[in-house]
N, C-alpha and C positions, 0 to 999 in steps of 0.2 A: 754333508747334510746335518740339520741342525738336530742336537740331541733332543729327545721325545720327553718331556716329563709326564711321569707318570702320579697321578694324585693319590690314585689307590693301589698299594700293591696287589699284583697278580696272585691269584690262588696257586700255590704249587702242584706241579704233577711230578712224581718223584719213579726214578726207574728202577730195577732189581741192579743187586752187585753183577756187574760188567756188562750191562747192558747198554752202557753208553758209547762203547767200542767201535761200533760200526757209525753211530754218530760224529764221533771225532774224527774217522777216518776220510768224511765228506757228505754221508747219507743224510736225508733230511726227513726220513719217515721213522715212527714209533708205532712198533706193534703192541696190540694189547695183549701180550704174555709178556710182554717186556716191562710193564708199568708194575711198581712195587703198590697193588691193590690195598693192601693192608695199611700203609702210610697214608694213599693218596685214591680213594675208591673210584674208580672211572664212572660208576653211575652218580657219583656226587656234582659230575661236570655237566652242563648244558651244550648241544649240539652246536661247534662255533665259537664256543668261549676261548679266549685268551689265556693262556696260562705260563707261569716259568717255568722253565725245563729244567729238574735238577737230576745230577747224576745221584745214585745211591748214597755218596758221601756229604751229599748237599749242595755240594759245587754246581753253580748255575752253567748251564750248557744253551741257555738262550730263551727268546720267548717262541711261542709257539700255539697253533691253534687245535683243540680237541673235537673229536666226534666218538662218545663214548659208544655207541652204536656200531661202529665201524671197524673192520680188522686193523686196516691202518689208522689208530685211535687220535695220531696227533702229527702234526707237519711241521717242521722248524722252519719259522718265519725271520728270524734273525739270532746269529750267534752275539751279537750285542744285547745284554739284558735290559739295556736303556730303550731300547726300541721296540714299537706297537705296530702291529698292522694297521694302519691308519691312512689318512689322507697324506700326510707330508712322507711315510715310506713307500707308499703308492707312487707319487709322482716321482720320486728318486729313482724307484727301478724301473718306471715308464721311462723316464729320460735316459738311463743307461741303455734299454733294450732298442731304442729308439736309435739311438748313437751308433751302435752296431750296424742296424739296417739302412740307415741313412749312408753308411760307410759303404755297405755293399750292393746297395740298387740306386739308381739314378731316377727311379720313377716310384711313386708311393703305392706301391702294391706289393707287400709281403704279409708274413705272421710276425707282428709287430710283438708279442708275447706267447713265450711255451713254456709255461708251465712253472715247473720246478726249475727248468736248466735257464731258466731267466730269473730267479729266485723269487716267483710267484705261482707256489702252489696252488694247485686247482682253479688256475685263470690262465686261457688262451683267448688271444685277440687278434683278429685279421683284419689288415687295413685294405680298404678299397678306396684310397684317392680321400676323399672328404668322407666317406662313410666308413664307420668300424662294426664289425662283428664281434661280439663279447660269447664267448661260451664259461658258463660257471660249474664246475662240479663238485665241489666241494661244500661242506656245510660251513668254514670256516670263511670261506672267500663270500660266500652268501651271506654271512652275517655284515660284511660290511661293503656292500653292494652300493649304496650311495655313494661312500668315499671313492669306491672303483670310478665311479660314474663322474664324480666329482675329478678327480686325478686325469683322467681321459681328456674330459673338457679342458682343464689348466694345459696340459701339454700338448694337444693336437686341436682343440675346437674344431672337432668334427663337425658338419653341417646335419648327420644322424647316426644312431647309434642302436644298431639290433641286439638286444641283450636275447641269447639264446641259450635258455637253462633246459633243454631239450635231449642231453645227451642220455643215454640209458645206464652211465655210469652212476649218475645223479641217484638211483634206486640205491644203490650201495650205502650210501649216504642218507637215506630215508628222507630225500626230498622229492617233492612234486617235481612235475616238470611244465614250461610255460615258457612262451616268447613276450617279449614287450619291446616296443619300438619308442624311442625318445627321438626329437627331433623330425628329421624330413630322410627317410629310407626309401627311395624309390624301387618301384618292382624290377627293373633292369638297371644295370650298371654295367659300365665297360671297363677292362682291364687291359694292360698293355704288356704282355710278356715277350722278351725278345724281338722287341719291335711288332710283333703282331698282336692285333686287338681282337677282343674277346668281348663280347656280351652274355652275361651270367645274371642270374636271378639269386639275389640274396635271402628273399623270403623262402622259395619254394625250391632252390638248388639243394645240391647234396652237400652233406657238410655244412661248409658257410657260403657256400658259392662258387668254391676253386678248390684246387689241390694245387698249392704253394710248395710242397715239400719234392715234388717231382721237375722241379724248375730246371735246376742242372742238368737232369738225367735227358731232359726233351731238348736241352741247348747240346748235349753231347751227339743225340740222335741224328743231328743235321749234317754231321761229316760223313752218314752212310748211304745217304738216301740219293744224291743226286743222280737224275736219270732211272731212277728204281720205280719199280711198282711196289707200294707199302700197305698193309692192314695194319687197323688199328682197332683193335677190339676193346669192347669195354671203353670206349671213345668220350662219353659224356657228352659235353660240347666242343669235342675235336681238337683237344688240347695238341696231342701228339700227332694227330695228323696234319694239322693245319701247319705245325711247325717243319712239318716234311716235307708239306707241298711248298711252303716258302722258299726252303732251302735247296728246291728244284726236282723234287721228286717228280718221276712223268705221270704217275697217277697213285692217288691216295683212295682205300675204301675204310669207312670209318664205320664201326658197327656197335651199336646200341641197344638196348630191348626196350627203352623208354622212349615214346612217339615225341613227349617233347623235346628230349635231347637231341633226337636226329633232325628235329625241325630246326635245334638252336644250331645245330651242325653245318647246315644250309647257309641258315642268316649269318653266321660267323664266317665262312668260306667266301661267300657272297662280299661282305662288308672288306675282305680282305683283297678281292681280286682272283681268289681261286676257285670260283665256283665250277668252271671247268674242269679243272682236274682231280676234284674231290666229290665222289658220290658215297652214297649210304645204304647200308643193311641194317634194318630195323629187326631184331630177333634175340634169341637168347644165345649168349655165344657159344655153347657147346651145340647148339643146335646147329646155328651157321656154319661154325669150323668142320661140322660133320658134314653140312651139305656141299660146300666149298670143295671136300676132299673128294666127294661123289662125282662133282663136276671136273673134276683134275685141274681146278683152277691153282695156281702158283704166282707166291710173290716173293719179291726179292727180300724183303724185309717185313719181318712181322713181330707186333709190338701187342705183348699180353699186360694188361695192366689190370687186375682185378680187383675186387672188393675184398676185405679180409676172410679168407674162408677159413679161418681158425681166430674166432673171436674168444674163445675161453679153452684152458686147458684141454678139456674134457671132447672137445672138439676136434683135436689134433689128428686123430686117423683119419675120421672123414674128409678132413681136410685137405692132410697130405694125398689121399686118394684125387681130390679134386687139383690139386695143383700138378699130381702126376695126368691124369685123364687131360687137363687144359694145354699142356705144355708139349704132350705127345701130338695132338690135333695140331697146336701150332706148328711144329715141325713138319707135319704131314702136308701141309700146306706151303712148304718153302721151298724155293727154286734149289737146284742141287747145290749151288754155292751162296746159301743163304744164312743173313742176318737175323736170330732170333735175339730179341729183348725182354727179358723173362723180370715180371716185378711183382713185389709179395709185400703188403702193410700188413700183413700178420705179424704181431710181434712175439708170439709164441712160435714162431716158425725162423728157426736161425739163419743166417746166408748159408753157411756149410750144409746145411741141409736142402737147401733150395736148390743149392750147385750138385748136389748129389741125386735131386730129384732129376734135374736136367740130364744129368750124364746117364741115370739109368732109363729114362725117357729115348735119349738119342741111341742108347745100345739094343732098346728093344725094336728097334726101328733100323737098326743094322746101320746106323750112322756115326759118324765119328764129330767129338765136340772141340770146339776150341774156345778157351773162355777169352776175350778180349778187352774186356774193361769191368770192375766193379763199379755201381752206383749205389750212394746214400740219398739221406735226406737234405735237403739244401740248407746254408748254414744260417737262414732265419728259424732253421729246427734244431738249435744247437744242441749236443749231447750233453747230460749231466755225466762226468766220469765215474760219478759213484752210484749215478741211478740207469741199471745196462734197459730199464722198461724205457727210456725217452729216447733209445735208437731202435726203430720199428721198421723203416722202410731198405727195401733190398731191390737193387735194378741190375742184373747181370746180361752185359753185352756178348752175344754167343754169335760163332761162325759154323752153321751145320754143313758138314761136307758127307758127300758118299763115304763107305768105310773104307 
């Protein structure tokens, strides 16, 4: 990568004494209480402004961008003080990210950029063939929006880009929510995962339209389902259920509260020749599971992949209770020797706590539990080893037996 020439020196942002140790150990974030505000007052910076990050000694730690209104007041962009967050650096890092995805996947459907883990804090890009969906969550990345669009065009030349600046996280950065379409973004697009075709909506679907993070876990499900009856709860457009049907499940029931999602499940099942083996139930997951229990319905495999029940730390108690109730209901509709796949995308719920919830739920029902596999987010969602917040997804494959 070519060296960036800076015509005007960046304003300095100096840290308090010893506050650079976490950054030197690999972290990328600076918290507002770590800044030496006597030397470099945070209020002097504009949201998104790029700065030279300095240790208390005055030694450069690299370049960063600032938001004086956020608890995370700065994010490191480069440890090399010569590099700014501009089109050149963006092109380079997009190419580095692309090289990994092209090594891993033989079709152009994946998360291309995963924020800090791909050295692009505040930026997420999902690729759907010739269309990209961009999520921007920080003022620093918003400030270089045009350069992001130019870099993405240079690297991929997509026919369309959907800029989704509508994440609730943006409020913490003092940013408005909006969406923009650049080029042509169709109402429906098709993705291919493990040979199964899915029609999704990028404009109206959940998140960016698809959940790439569960890709590898859905592949592992295929070994457990041949000839079995499968229940897919929180099915969305049928990702788990259709993978199960394709792998030879005898019957699959998909559950989702959204009428549009249920309609899409039928469309996707028919498109893959699976219509006869896939049925749906529209309704609240807890209510549907309760009714299935009353009706004494039994399934050989139950998949529980709910939305995050714990979005903030203060939601922990209520969220854990919801996970307890959901998993207990899931076990109650399992056959005597059944497989439960229990997932959580709550960053504030650890894998060990999810495991404990499953154990407690099984004991409450006087059942025995075997933990067979631990699944995590797919490698197009790499973890930054210094930033535990980049790891959020858990999927535990369990065998539930009579006591």
